[in-house]
N, C-alpha and C positions, 0 to 999 in steps of 0.2 A: 329671400331663398337663391339660393342660389346655384346656381345650375353645378350636372355635374362632371365636368369639364372646368366650369371654376374651382371645383370641391379638389381635384388631381392635379393640377394648379397649380391648387395653396399647402396642401395638406404640405409635401417636402419640405416648405419651407419652416411653414409652420413643427414641421419632429426637429424639424437639422437647428433652428433657432431653441428649438426649448430643452432639443439633448445638448448641446451650448452648453446655456447657462445653469444646467445640471451639470455639467460637469464642472465649469466653475465656480461654483457657490455650497450646491448640494441642497440636504432638505433643510429650510431655512425653520427652525423652531421659532412659535411666535410667541407670548405676554400670552396670548390665551390659552396656547397651544392640550397647558396642559391640567387644561380646566375641562378639557369634553374625555380628553385620557383617564381621569381619575373620578370621573362622572360615568364613564365604561365601566372603567375597571368594577365602581359599582355595580352598574347593573350584570354581573358575572351570580351577585350572589342571591340575584331576581330586583327585582322590574321595581321601583318604589319615580317616586313624585317627588323632582325637585322643578321647583318657580323656576330659581337663577337661567332652570338649561334647559326650562318646554322646550320655549320656538326652535331652541340644536338635539332636539331629543334622535331627529333619524342623522342630522352626521354623525350620535355618540353609535348613533346602535349600528351603522355603518363601520364604525373603529372597536367596539364589541365585536362585532362579527371575524373582521380581520387579526381579531389580536386571539377571536377559538380558533381561528387555522395559526397560533401561531406567528402570525407575520407579523409586524415592522415599522416602523417611521415610514417606512421608505416605504412598505408593498398597503398603504396607507397613500401615500402618495400617486402613484405607481396607478394603483385603481382609479389614480380620481380624472 
């Protein structure tokens, strides 16, 4: 476990590196992204069980919440 001083030392580097990578590459949409977004969109019309996405129901519900708040892919990544 990191001490408070170690976190204070590491956090600025972490934020700087991630900020640089975000500026350089932006939001990357990978192959399974559309599957989770589609499942979350379908959940808006009512809950249903999708066995293929069952293990990722938490992530799909998180995307659904962002969608209900009128968020974008950027909002999903920022929230993560």
